[in-house]
mmJSON file of the N, C-alpha and C atoms, coordinates in Angstrom:
{"data_MODEL":{"atom_site":{
"group_PDB":["ATOM","ATOM","ATOM","ATOM","ATOM","ATOM","ATOM","ATOM","ATOM","ATOM","ATOM","ATOM","ATOM","ATOM","ATOM","ATOM","ATOM","ATOM","ATOM","ATOM","ATOM","ATOM","ATOM","ATOM","ATOM","ATOM","ATOM","ATOM","ATOM","ATOM","ATOM","ATOM","ATOM","ATOM","ATOM","ATOM","ATOM","ATOM","ATOM","ATOM","ATOM","ATOM","ATOM","ATOM","ATOM","ATOM","ATOM","ATOM","ATOM","ATOM","ATOM","ATOM","ATOM","ATOM","ATOM","ATOM","ATOM","ATOM","ATOM","ATOM","ATOM","ATOM","ATOM","ATOM","ATOM","ATOM","ATOM","ATOM","ATOM","ATOM","ATOM","ATOM","ATOM","ATOM","ATOM","ATOM","ATOM","ATOM","ATOM","ATOM","ATOM","ATOM","ATOM","ATOM","ATOM","ATOM","ATOM","ATOM","ATOM","ATOM","ATOM","ATOM","ATOM","ATOM","ATOM","ATOM","ATOM","ATOM","ATOM","ATOM","ATOM","ATOM","ATOM","ATOM","ATOM","ATOM","ATOM","ATOM","ATOM","ATOM","ATOM","ATOM","ATOM","ATOM","ATOM","ATOM","ATOM","ATOM","ATOM","ATOM","ATOM","ATOM","ATOM","ATOM","ATOM","ATOM","ATOM","ATOM","ATOM","ATOM","ATOM","ATOM","ATOM","ATOM","ATOM","ATOM","ATOM","ATOM","ATOM","ATOM","ATOM","ATOM","ATOM","ATOM","ATOM","ATOM","ATOM","ATOM","ATOM","ATOM","ATOM","ATOM","ATOM","ATOM","ATOM","ATOM","ATOM","ATOM","ATOM","ATOM","ATOM","ATOM","ATOM","ATOM","ATOM","ATOM","ATOM","ATOM","ATOM","ATOM","ATOM","ATOM","ATOM","ATOM","ATOM","ATOM","ATOM","ATOM","ATOM","ATOM","ATOM","ATOM","ATOM","ATOM","ATOM","ATOM","ATOM","ATOM","ATOM","ATOM","ATOM","ATOM","ATOM","ATOM","ATOM","ATOM","ATOM","ATOM","ATOM","ATOM","ATOM","ATOM","ATOM","ATOM","ATOM","ATOM","ATOM","ATOM","ATOM","ATOM","ATOM","ATOM","ATOM","ATOM","ATOM","ATOM","ATOM","ATOM","ATOM","ATOM","ATOM","ATOM","ATOM","ATOM","ATOM","ATOM","ATOM","ATOM"],
"id":[1,2,3,4,5,6,7,8,9,10,11,12,13,14,15,16,17,18,19,20,21,22,23,24,25,26,27,28,29,30,31,32,33,34,35,36,37,38,39,40,41,42,43,44,45,46,47,48,49,50,51,52,53,54,55,56,57,58,59,60,61,62,63,64,65,66,67,68,69,70,71,72,73,74,75,76,77,78,79,80,81,82,83,84,85,86,87,88,89,90,91,92,93,94,95,96,97,98,99,100,101,102,103,104,105,106,107,108,109,110,111,112,113,114,115,116,117,118,119,120,121,122,123,124,125,126,127,128,129,130,131,132,133,134,135,136,137,138,139,140,141,142,143,144,145,146,147,148,149,150,151,152,153,154,155,156,157,158,159,160,161,162,163,164,165,166,167,168,169,170,171,172,173,174,175,176,177,178,179,180,181,182,183,184,185,186,187,188,189,190,191,192,193,194,195,196,197,198,199,200,201,202,203,204,205,206,207,208,209,210,211,212,213,214,215,216,217,218,219,220,221,222,223,224,225,226,227,228],
"type_symbol":["N","C","C","N","C","C","N","C","C","N","C","C","N","C","C","N","C","C","N","C","C","N","C","C","N","C","C","N","C","C","N","C","C","N","C","C","N","C","C","N","C","C","N","C","C","N","C","C","N","C","C","N","C","C","N","C","C","N","C","C","N","C","C","N","C","C","N","C","C","N","C","C","N","C","C","N","C","C","N","C","C","N","C","C","N","C","C","N","C","C","N","C","C","N","C","C","N","C","C","N","C","C","N","C","C","N","C","C","N","C","C","N","C","C","N","C","C","N","C","C","N","C","C","N","C","C","N","C","C","N","C","C","N","C","C","N","C","C","N","C","C","N","C","C","N","C","C","N","C","C","N","C","C","N","C","C","N","C","C","N","C","C","N","C","C","N","C","C","N","C","C","N","C","C","N","C","C","N","C","C","N","C","C","N","C","C","N","C","C","N","C","C","N","C","C","N","C","C","N","C","C","N","C","C","N","C","C","N","C","C","N","C","C","N","C","C","N","C","C","N","C","C","N","C","C","N","C","C"],
"label_atom_id":["N","CA","C","N","CA","C","N","CA","C","N","CA","C","N","CA","C","N","CA","C","N","CA","C","N","CA","C","N","CA","C","N","CA","C","N","CA","C","N","CA","C","N","CA","C","N","CA","C","N","CA","C","N","CA","C","N","CA","C","N","CA","C","N","CA","C","N","CA","C","N","CA","C","N","CA","C","N","CA","C","N","CA","C","N","CA","C","N","CA","C","N","CA","C","N","CA","C","N","CA","C","N","CA","C","N","CA","C","N","CA","C","N","CA","C","N","CA","C","N","CA","C","N","CA","C","N","CA","C","N","CA","C","N","CA","C","N","CA","C","N","CA","C","N","CA","C","N","CA","C","N","CA","C","N","CA","C","N","CA","C","N","CA","C","N","CA","C","N","CA","C","N","CA","C","N","CA","C","N","CA","C","N","CA","C","N","CA","C","N","CA","C","N","CA","C","N","CA","C","N","CA","C","N","CA","C","N","CA","C","N","CA","C","N","CA","C","N","CA","C","N","CA","C","N","CA","C","N","CA","C","N","CA","C","N","CA","C","N","CA","C","N","CA","C","N","CA","C","N","CA","C","N","CA","C","N","CA","C","N","CA","C","N","CA","C"],
"label_alt_id":[null,null,null,null,null,null,null,null,null,null,null,null,null,null,null,null,null,null,null,null,null,null,null,null,null,null,null,null,null,null,null,null,null,null,null,null,null,null,null,null,null,null,null,null,null,null,null,null,null,null,null,null,null,null,null,null,null,null,null,null,null,null,null,null,null,null,null,null,null,null,null,null,null,null,null,null,null,null,null,null,null,null,null,null,null,null,null,null,null,null,null,null,null,null,null,null,null,null,null,null,null,null,null,null,null,null,null,null,null,null,null,null,null,null,null,null,null,null,null,null,null,null,null,null,null,null,null,null,null,null,null,null,null,null,null,null,null,null,null,null,null,null,null,null,null,null,null,null,null,null,null,null,null,null,null,null,null,null,null,null,null,null,null,null,null,null,null,null,null,null,null,null,null,null,null,null,null,null,null,null,null,null,null,null,null,null,null,null,null,null,null,null,null,null,null,null,null,null,null,null,null,null,null,null,null,null,null,null,null,null,null,null,null,null,null,null,null,null,null,null,null,null,null,null,null,null,null,null],
"label_comp_id":["UNK","UNK","UNK","UNK","UNK","UNK","UNK","UNK","UNK","UNK","UNK","UNK","UNK","UNK","UNK","UNK","UNK","UNK","UNK","UNK","UNK","UNK","UNK","UNK","UNK","UNK","UNK","UNK","UNK","UNK","UNK","UNK","UNK","UNK","UNK","UNK","UNK","UNK","UNK","UNK","UNK","UNK","UNK","UNK","UNK","UNK","UNK","UNK","UNK","UNK","UNK","UNK","UNK","UNK","UNK","UNK","UNK","UNK","UNK","UNK","UNK","UNK","UNK","UNK","UNK","UNK","UNK","UNK","UNK","UNK","UNK","UNK","UNK","UNK","UNK","UNK","UNK","UNK","UNK","UNK","UNK","UNK","UNK","UNK","UNK","UNK","UNK","UNK","UNK","UNK","UNK","UNK","UNK","UNK","UNK","UNK","UNK","UNK","UNK","UNK","UNK","UNK","UNK","UNK","UNK","UNK","UNK","UNK","UNK","UNK","UNK","UNK","UNK","UNK","UNK","UNK","UNK","UNK","UNK","UNK","UNK","UNK","UNK","UNK","UNK","UNK","UNK","UNK","UNK","UNK","UNK","UNK","UNK","UNK","UNK","UNK","UNK","UNK","UNK","UNK","UNK","UNK","UNK","UNK","UNK","UNK","UNK","UNK","UNK","UNK","UNK","UNK","UNK","UNK","UNK","UNK","UNK","UNK","UNK","UNK","UNK","UNK","UNK","UNK","UNK","UNK","UNK","UNK","UNK","UNK","UNK","UNK","UNK","UNK","UNK","UNK","UNK","UNK","UNK","UNK","UNK","UNK","UNK","UNK","UNK","UNK","UNK","UNK","UNK","UNK","UNK","UNK","UNK","UNK","UNK","UNK","UNK","UNK","UNK","UNK","UNK","UNK","UNK","UNK","UNK","UNK","UNK","UNK","UNK","UNK","UNK","UNK","UNK","UNK","UNK","UNK","UNK","UNK","UNK","UNK","UNK","UNK","UNK","UNK","UNK","UNK","UNK","UNK"],
"label_asym_id":["A","A","A","A","A","A","A","A","A","A","A","A","A","A","A","A","A","A","A","A","A","A","A","A","A","A","A","A","A","A","A","A","A","A","A","A","A","A","A","A","A","A","A","A","A","A","A","A","A","A","A","A","A","A","A","A","A","A","A","A","A","A","A","A","A","A","A","A","A","A","A","A","A","A","A","A","A","A","A","A","A","A","A","A","A","A","A","A","A","A","A","A","A","A","A","A","A","A","A","A","A","A","A","A","A","A","A","A","A","A","A","A","A","A","A","A","A","A","A","A","A","A","A","A","A","A","A","A","A","A","A","A","A","A","A","A","A","A","A","A","A","A","A","A","A","A","A","A","A","A","A","A","A","A","A","A","A","A","A","A","A","A","A","A","A","A","A","A","A","A","A","A","A","A","A","A","A","A","A","A","A","A","A","A","A","A","A","A","A","A","A","A","A","A","A","A","A","A","A","A","A","A","A","A","A","A","A","A","A","A","A","A","A","A","A","A","A","A","A","A","A","A","A","A","A","A","A","A"],
"label_entity_id":["1","1","1","1","1","1","1","1","1","1","1","1","1","1","1","1","1","1","1","1","1","1","1","1","1","1","1","1","1","1","1","1","1","1","1","1","1","1","1","1","1","1","1","1","1","1","1","1","1","1","1","1","1","1","1","1","1","1","1","1","1","1","1","1","1","1","1","1","1","1","1","1","1","1","1","1","1","1","1","1","1","1","1","1","1","1","1","1","1","1","1","1","1","1","1","1","1","1","1","1","1","1","1","1","1","1","1","1","1","1","1","1","1","1","1","1","1","1","1","1","1","1","1","1","1","1","1","1","1","1","1","1","1","1","1","1","1","1","1","1","1","1","1","1","1","1","1","1","1","1","1","1","1","1","1","1","1","1","1","1","1","1","1","1","1","1","1","1","1","1","1","1","1","1","1","1","1","1","1","1","1","1","1","1","1","1","1","1","1","1","1","1","1","1","1","1","1","1","1","1","1","1","1","1","1","1","1","1","1","1","1","1","1","1","1","1","1","1","1","1","1","1","1","1","1","1","1","1"],
"label_seq_id":[1,1,1,2,2,2,3,3,3,4,4,4,5,5,5,6,6,6,7,7,7,8,8,8,9,9,9,10,10,10,11,11,11,12,12,12,13,13,13,14,14,14,15,15,15,16,16,16,17,17,17,18,18,18,19,19,19,20,20,20,21,21,21,22,22,22,23,23,23,24,24,24,25,25,25,26,26,26,27,27,27,28,28,28,29,29,29,30,30,30,31,31,31,32,32,32,33,33,33,34,34,34,35,35,35,36,36,36,37,37,37,38,38,38,39,39,39,40,40,40,41,41,41,42,42,42,43,43,43,44,44,44,45,45,45,46,46,46,47,47,47,48,48,48,49,49,49,50,50,50,51,51,51,52,52,52,53,53,53,54,54,54,55,55,55,56,56,56,57,57,57,58,58,58,59,59,59,60,60,60,61,61,61,62,62,62,63,63,63,64,64,64,65,65,65,66,66,66,67,67,67,68,68,68,69,69,69,70,70,70,71,71,71,72,72,72,73,73,73,74,74,74,75,75,75,76,76,76],
"pdbx_PDB_ins_code":[null,null,null,null,null,null,null,null,null,null,null,null,null,null,null,null,null,null,null,null,null,null,null,null,null,null,null,null,null,null,null,null,null,null,null,null,null,null,null,null,null,null,null,null,null,null,null,null,null,null,null,null,null,null,null,null,null,null,null,null,null,null,null,null,null,null,null,null,null,null,null,null,null,null,null,null,null,null,null,null,null,null,null,null,null,null,null,null,null,null,null,null,null,null,null,null,null,null,null,null,null,null,null,null,null,null,null,null,null,null,null,null,null,null,null,null,null,null,null,null,null,null,null,null,null,null,null,null,null,null,null,null,null,null,null,null,null,null,null,null,null,null,null,null,null,null,null,null,null,null,null,null,null,null,null,null,null,null,null,null,null,null,null,null,null,null,null,null,null,null,null,null,null,null,null,null,null,null,null,null,null,null,null,null,null,null,null,null,null,null,null,null,null,null,null,null,null,null,null,null,null,null,null,null,null,null,null,null,null,null,null,null,null,null,null,null,null,null,null,null,null,null,null,null,null,null,null,null],
"Cartn_x":[120.337,119.95,119.988,118.942,118.837,119.48,120.393,121.072,120.14,120.184,119.353,119.852,118.921,119.265,119.996,121.182,121.923,121.19,121.391,120.79,121.416,120.62,121.12,121.896,122.894,123.661,122.82,122.744,121.958,122.852,122.431,123.213,123.482,122.541,122.707,123.91,124.419,125.558,126.844,126.896,128.105,128.302,129.527,129.848,129.83,129.36,129.401,130.788,131.216,132.542,132.77,131.769,131.903,132.136,131.439,131.609,133.026,133.54,134.899,135.91,135.713,136.61,136.562,135.371,135.225,135.969,135.866,136.581,138.089,138.579,140.012,140.472,139.702,140.059,140.071,139.051,138.932,140.107,140.525,141.602,142.979,143.039,144.316,144.96,144.145,144.636,144.741,145.883,146.087,145.562,145.498,145.086,146.051,147.328,148.338,148.146,147.918,147.719,146.463,145.388,144.161,144.372,145.137,145.416,146.195,147.106,147.862,146.968,146.061,145.152,144.283,143.759,142.853,143.537,144.834,145.567,145.18,144.962,144.62,145.595,145.485,146.355,145.801,146.665,146.228,145.204,145.359,144.306,142.938,142.922,141.65,140.973,141.765,141.223,140.662,141.364,140.877,139.536,139.382,138.108,136.989,137.288,136.289,135.872,136.871,136.612,135.886,135.988,135.277,133.945,133.673,132.424,132.415,133.579,133.661,133.674,134.02,133.983,133.333,132.403,131.685,132.573,132.488,133.186,132.37,132.988,132.24,131.608,130.627,129.968,130.974,131.815,132.81,133.76,134.281,135.17,134.436,133.184,132.384,132.226,131.995,131.865,133.185,134.303,135.612,135.853,135.499,135.677,134.861,133.637,132.807,133.428,134.025,134.713,135.932,136.717,137.874,137.444,136.31,135.82,135.423,134.849,134.422,135.619,136.613,137.804,139.057,139.383,140.496,141.853,142.007,143.272,143.566,142.523,142.721,143.482,143.364,144.072,145.582,146.054,147.489,148.021,147.133,147.523,147.942,147.577,147.87,149.053],
"Cartn_y":[68.253,68.115,66.638,66.188,64.78,64.581,63.611,63.308,62.505,62.793,62.0,60.561,59.665,58.25,57.997,57.347,57.088,56.101,56.265,55.331,53.958,52.964,51.597,51.266,50.431,49.973,48.928,49.095,48.172,47.009,45.818,44.614,44.482,44.97,44.866,45.662,46.574,47.385,46.562,45.437,44.61,44.035,44.163,43.59,42.071,41.47,40.012,39.644,38.396,37.981,38.255,38.007,38.232,39.714,40.589,42.033,42.466,41.912,42.237,41.732,40.506,39.943,40.768,41.195,42.031,43.355,43.946,45.19,44.978,43.9,43.602,43.375,42.613,42.344,43.627,44.451,45.686,46.634,46.718,47.645,46.972,45.677,44.972,44.857,44.574,44.489,43.022,42.648,41.274,41.12,39.884,39.631,40.285,40.208,40.818,42.327,42.946,44.396,44.794,44.022,44.338,44.19,43.18,42.995,44.18,44.742,45.915,47.148,47.301,48.451,48.445,47.276,47.184,46.798,46.557,46.248,44.916,43.931,42.585,41.6,40.351,39.329,38.867,38.266,37.696,36.583,35.72,34.719,35.352,36.513,37.196,37.588,38.061,38.424,37.178,36.068,34.812,34.408,34.614,34.299,35.198,36.476,37.386,36.893,36.5,36.124,34.79,33.941,32.662,32.737,33.87,34.047,33.423,32.984,32.382,33.44,34.671,35.798,36.958,37.622,38.724,39.967,40.629,41.884,42.969,43.778,44.741,45.855,46.504,47.635,48.76,49.02,50.088,49.815,48.592,48.246,48.288,47.875,47.928,49.358,50.257,51.674,52.213,51.776,52.208,51.7,50.456,49.897,50.694,51.036,51.844,53.218,53.786,55.065,54.919,53.857,53.598,53.383,52.724,52.471,53.783,54.678,55.97,56.896,56.806,57.658,56.781,56.117,55.158,55.768,57.059,57.696,57.502,57.325,57.102,55.81,54.829,53.569,53.767,54.762,55.022,55.598,56.067,56.629,55.551,54.304,53.22,52.447],
"Cartn_z":[80.984,79.595,79.228,78.602,78.212,76.836,76.763,75.506,74.604,73.297,72.382,72.322,72.151,72.064,70.741,70.795,69.553,68.656,67.366,66.422,66.59,66.417,66.487,65.229,65.396,64.25,63.515,62.227,61.417,60.988,61.308,61.001,59.509,58.684,57.232,56.735,57.565,57.14,57.036,57.714,57.686,56.292,55.79,54.483,54.564,53.531,53.393,52.867,53.089,52.615,51.125,50.297,48.846,48.546,49.264,49.055,49.441,50.528,50.95,49.929,49.441,48.433,47.15,46.734,45.539,45.707,46.894,47.188,47.05,47.643,47.591,46.154,45.391,43.995,43.176,43.346,42.567,42.826,44.095,44.458,44.511,44.193,44.173,45.544,46.564,47.941,48.34,48.865,49.327,50.759,51.22,52.608,53.581,53.269,54.142,54.219,53.054,53.029,53.797,53.634,54.364,55.869,56.252,57.681,58.238,57.458,57.901,57.997,57.049,57.052,58.311,58.671,59.815,61.121,61.082,62.308,62.914,62.05,62.51,61.876,62.259,61.689,60.337,59.55,58.269,58.48,59.5,59.743,60.054,60.693,60.967,59.655,58.705,57.388,56.719,56.835,56.256,56.86,58.154,58.809,58.292,58.039,57.455,56.075,55.28,53.892,53.763,54.768,54.734,55.484,56.113,56.842,58.222,58.705,60.033,61.129,60.75,61.685,60.953,61.627,61.002,60.9,59.768,59.535,60.227,61.068,61.88,61.048,61.635,60.989,60.764,61.756,61.633,60.476,60.395,59.291,57.959,57.96,56.73,56.248,57.179,56.815,56.274,56.864,56.363,54.945,54.694,53.349,52.336,52.7,51.79,51.55,52.591,52.453,51.544,51.747,50.887,49.438,49.257,47.912,47.229,47.999,47.455,47.228,48.125,48.043,48.076,46.962,46.942,47.306,47.171,47.544,49.03,49.822,51.254,51.544,50.657,50.833,50.86,50.134,50.083,51.4,52.252,53.548,54.539,54.226,55.159,54.719],
"occupancy":[1.0,1.0,1.0,1.0,1.0,1.0,1.0,1.0,1.0,1.0,1.0,1.0,1.0,1.0,1.0,1.0,1.0,1.0,1.0,1.0,1.0,1.0,1.0,1.0,1.0,1.0,1.0,1.0,1.0,1.0,1.0,1.0,1.0,1.0,1.0,1.0,1.0,1.0,1.0,1.0,1.0,1.0,1.0,1.0,1.0,1.0,1.0,1.0,1.0,1.0,1.0,1.0,1.0,1.0,1.0,1.0,1.0,1.0,1.0,1.0,1.0,1.0,1.0,1.0,1.0,1.0,1.0,1.0,1.0,1.0,1.0,1.0,1.0,1.0,1.0,1.0,1.0,1.0,1.0,1.0,1.0,1.0,1.0,1.0,1.0,1.0,1.0,1.0,1.0,1.0,1.0,1.0,1.0,1.0,1.0,1.0,1.0,1.0,1.0,1.0,1.0,1.0,1.0,1.0,1.0,1.0,1.0,1.0,1.0,1.0,1.0,1.0,1.0,1.0,1.0,1.0,1.0,1.0,1.0,1.0,1.0,1.0,1.0,1.0,1.0,1.0,1.0,1.0,1.0,1.0,1.0,1.0,1.0,1.0,1.0,1.0,1.0,1.0,1.0,1.0,1.0,1.0,1.0,1.0,1.0,1.0,1.0,1.0,1.0,1.0,1.0,1.0,1.0,1.0,1.0,1.0,1.0,1.0,1.0,1.0,1.0,1.0,1.0,1.0,1.0,1.0,1.0,1.0,1.0,1.0,1.0,1.0,1.0,1.0,1.0,1.0,1.0,1.0,1.0,1.0,1.0,1.0,1.0,1.0,1.0,1.0,1.0,1.0,1.0,1.0,1.0,1.0,1.0,1.0,1.0,1.0,1.0,1.0,1.0,1.0,1.0,1.0,1.0,1.0,1.0,1.0,1.0,1.0,1.0,1.0,1.0,1.0,1.0,1.0,1.0,1.0,1.0,1.0,1.0,1.0,1.0,1.0,1.0,1.0,1.0,1.0,1.0,1.0],
"B_iso_or_equiv":[0.0,0.0,0.0,0.0,0.0,0.0,0.0,0.0,0.0,0.0,0.0,0.0,0.0,0.0,0.0,0.0,0.0,0.0,0.0,0.0,0.0,0.0,0.0,0.0,0.0,0.0,0.0,0.0,0.0,0.0,0.0,0.0,0.0,0.0,0.0,0.0,0.0,0.0,0.0,0.0,0.0,0.0,0.0,0.0,0.0,0.0,0.0,0.0,0.0,0.0,0.0,0.0,0.0,0.0,0.0,0.0,0.0,0.0,0.0,0.0,0.0,0.0,0.0,0.0,0.0,0.0,0.0,0.0,0.0,0.0,0.0,0.0,0.0,0.0,0.0,0.0,0.0,0.0,0.0,0.0,0.0,0.0,0.0,0.0,0.0,0.0,0.0,0.0,0.0,0.0,0.0,0.0,0.0,0.0,0.0,0.0,0.0,0.0,0.0,0.0,0.0,0.0,0.0,0.0,0.0,0.0,0.0,0.0,0.0,0.0,0.0,0.0,0.0,0.0,0.0,0.0,0.0,0.0,0.0,0.0,0.0,0.0,0.0,0.0,0.0,0.0,0.0,0.0,0.0,0.0,0.0,0.0,0.0,0.0,0.0,0.0,0.0,0.0,0.0,0.0,0.0,0.0,0.0,0.0,0.0,0.0,0.0,0.0,0.0,0.0,0.0,0.0,0.0,0.0,0.0,0.0,0.0,0.0,0.0,0.0,0.0,0.0,0.0,0.0,0.0,0.0,0.0,0.0,0.0,0.0,0.0,0.0,0.0,0.0,0.0,0.0,0.0,0.0,0.0,0.0,0.0,0.0,0.0,0.0,0.0,0.0,0.0,0.0,0.0,0.0,0.0,0.0,0.0,0.0,0.0,0.0,0.0,0.0,0.0,0.0,0.0,0.0,0.0,0.0,0.0,0.0,0.0,0.0,0.0,0.0,0.0,0.0,0.0,0.0,0.0,0.0,0.0,0.0,0.0,0.0,0.0,0.0,0.0,0.0,0.0,0.0,0.0,0.0],
"pdbx_formal_charge":[null,null,null,null,null,null,null,null,null,null,null,null,null,null,null,null,null,null,null,null,null,null,null,null,null,null,null,null,null,null,null,null,null,null,null,null,null,null,null,null,null,null,null,null,null,null,null,null,null,null,null,null,null,null,null,null,null,null,null,null,null,null,null,null,null,null,null,null,null,null,null,null,null,null,null,null,null,null,null,null,null,null,null,null,null,null,null,null,null,null,null,null,null,null,null,null,null,null,null,null,null,null,null,null,null,null,null,null,null,null,null,null,null,null,null,null,null,null,null,null,null,null,null,null,null,null,null,null,null,null,null,null,null,null,null,null,null,null,null,null,null,null,null,null,null,null,null,null,null,null,null,null,null,null,null,null,null,null,null,null,null,null,null,null,null,null,null,null,null,null,null,null,null,null,null,null,null,null,null,null,null,null,null,null,null,null,null,null,null,null,null,null,null,null,null,null,null,null,null,null,null,null,null,null,null,null,null,null,null,null,null,null,null,null,null,null,null,null,null,null,null,null,null,null,null,null,null,null],
"auth_seq_id":[1,1,1,2,2,2,3,3,3,4,4,4,5,5,5,6,6,6,7,7,7,8,8,8,9,9,9,10,10,10,11,11,11,12,12,12,13,13,13,14,14,14,15,15,15,16,16,16,17,17,17,18,18,18,19,19,19,20,20,20,21,21,21,22,22,22,23,23,23,24,24,24,25,25,25,26,26,26,27,27,27,28,28,28,29,29,29,30,30,30,31,31,31,32,32,32,33,33,33,34,34,34,35,35,35,36,36,36,37,37,37,38,38,38,39,39,39,40,40,40,41,41,41,42,42,42,43,43,43,44,44,44,45,45,45,46,46,46,47,47,47,48,48,48,49,49,49,50,50,50,51,51,51,52,52,52,53,53,53,54,54,54,55,55,55,56,56,56,57,57,57,58,58,58,59,59,59,60,60,60,61,61,61,62,62,62,63,63,63,64,64,64,65,65,65,66,66,66,67,67,67,68,68,68,69,69,69,70,70,70,71,71,71,72,72,72,73,73,73,74,74,74,75,75,75,76,76,76],
"auth_comp_id":["UNK","UNK","UNK","UNK","UNK","UNK","UNK","UNK","UNK","UNK","UNK","UNK","UNK","UNK","UNK","UNK","UNK","UNK","UNK","UNK","UNK","UNK","UNK","UNK","UNK","UNK","UNK","UNK","UNK","UNK","UNK","UNK","UNK","UNK","UNK","UNK","UNK","UNK","UNK","UNK","UNK","UNK","UNK","UNK","UNK","UNK","UNK","UNK","UNK","UNK","UNK","UNK","UNK","UNK","UNK","UNK","UNK","UNK","UNK","UNK","UNK","UNK","UNK","UNK","UNK","UNK","UNK","UNK","UNK","UNK","UNK","UNK","UNK","UNK","UNK","UNK","UNK","UNK","UNK","UNK","UNK","UNK","UNK","UNK","UNK","UNK","UNK","UNK","UNK","UNK","UNK","UNK","UNK","UNK","UNK","UNK","UNK","UNK","UNK","UNK","UNK","UNK","UNK","UNK","UNK","UNK","UNK","UNK","UNK","UNK","UNK","UNK","UNK","UNK","UNK","UNK","UNK","UNK","UNK","UNK","UNK","UNK","UNK","UNK","UNK","UNK","UNK","UNK","UNK","UNK","UNK","UNK","UNK","UNK","UNK","UNK","UNK","UNK","UNK","UNK","UNK","UNK","UNK","UNK","UNK","UNK","UNK","UNK","UNK","UNK","UNK","UNK","UNK","UNK","UNK","UNK","UNK","UNK","UNK","UNK","UNK","UNK","UNK","UNK","UNK","UNK","UNK","UNK","UNK","UNK","UNK","UNK","UNK","UNK","UNK","UNK","UNK","UNK","UNK","UNK","UNK","UNK","UNK","UNK","UNK","UNK","UNK","UNK","UNK","UNK","UNK","UNK","UNK","UNK","UNK","UNK","UNK","UNK","UNK","UNK","UNK","UNK","UNK","UNK","UNK","UNK","UNK","UNK","UNK","UNK","UNK","UNK","UNK","UNK","UNK","UNK","UNK","UNK","UNK","UNK","UNK","UNK","UNK","UNK","UNK","UNK","UNK","UNK"],
"auth_asym_id":["A","A","A","A","A","A","A","A","A","A","A","A","A","A","A","A","A","A","A","A","A","A","A","A","A","A","A","A","A","A","A","A","A","A","A","A","A","A","A","A","A","A","A","A","A","A","A","A","A","A","A","A","A","A","A","A","A","A","A","A","A","A","A","A","A","A","A","A","A","A","A","A","A","A","A","A","A","A","A","A","A","A","A","A","A","A","A","A","A","A","A","A","A","A","A","A","A","A","A","A","A","A","A","A","A","A","A","A","A","A","A","A","A","A","A","A","A","A","A","A","A","A","A","A","A","A","A","A","A","A","A","A","A","A","A","A","A","A","A","A","A","A","A","A","A","A","A","A","A","A","A","A","A","A","A","A","A","A","A","A","A","A","A","A","A","A","A","A","A","A","A","A","A","A","A","A","A","A","A","A","A","A","A","A","A","A","A","A","A","A","A","A","A","A","A","A","A","A","A","A","A","A","A","A","A","A","A","A","A","A","A","A","A","A","A","A","A","A","A","A","A","A","A","A","A","A","A","A"],
"auth_atom_id":["N","CA","C","N","CA","C","N","CA","C","N","CA","C","N","CA","C","N","CA","C","N","CA","C","N","CA","C","N","CA","C","N","CA","C","N","CA","C","N","CA","C","N","CA","C","N","CA","C","N","CA","C","N","CA","C","N","CA","C","N","CA","C","N","CA","C","N","CA","C","N","CA","C","N","CA","C","N","CA","C","N","CA","C","N","CA","C","N","CA","C","N","CA","C","N","CA","C","N","CA","C","N","CA","C","N","CA","C","N","CA","C","N","CA","C","N","CA","C","N","CA","C","N","CA","C","N","CA","C","N","CA","C","N","CA","C","N","CA","C","N","CA","C","N","CA","C","N","CA","C","N","CA","C","N","CA","C","N","CA","C","N","CA","C","N","CA","C","N","CA","C","N","CA","C","N","CA","C","N","CA","C","N","CA","C","N","CA","C","N","CA","C","N","CA","C","N","CA","C","N","CA","C","N","CA","C","N","CA","C","N","CA","C","N","CA","C","N","CA","C","N","CA","C","N","CA","C","N","CA","C","N","CA","C","N","CA","C","N","CA","C","N","CA","C","N","CA","C","N","CA","C","N","CA","C","N","CA","C","N","CA","C","N","CA","C"],
"pdbx_PDB_model_num":[1,1,1,1,1,1,1,1,1,1,1,1,1,1,1,1,1,1,1,1,1,1,1,1,1,1,1,1,1,1,1,1,1,1,1,1,1,1,1,1,1,1,1,1,1,1,1,1,1,1,1,1,1,1,1,1,1,1,1,1,1,1,1,1,1,1,1,1,1,1,1,1,1,1,1,1,1,1,1,1,1,1,1,1,1,1,1,1,1,1,1,1,1,1,1,1,1,1,1,1,1,1,1,1,1,1,1,1,1,1,1,1,1,1,1,1,1,1,1,1,1,1,1,1,1,1,1,1,1,1,1,1,1,1,1,1,1,1,1,1,1,1,1,1,1,1,1,1,1,1,1,1,1,1,1,1,1,1,1,1,1,1,1,1,1,1,1,1,1,1,1,1,1,1,1,1,1,1,1,1,1,1,1,1,1,1,1,1,1,1,1,1,1,1,1,1,1,1,1,1,1,1,1,1,1,1,1,1,1,1,1,1,1,1,1,1,1,1,1,1,1,1,1,1,1,1,1,1]
}}}
């Protein structure tokens, strides 16, 4: 049986630094808290926020999910 070809990830799905900062401001999340949620270092979050490192599609999708269902943030 031939498996269907997976959909390609769309680059536009990645959050821009401003969108990530807006999310953090709206939900009152600090850089330290965001680093704990995603299991990365605080400097990594700083790189995302300055645009020096791209925020992944997977993390972008999670942020959109957290934005839609803010109660999920309390799980972390």
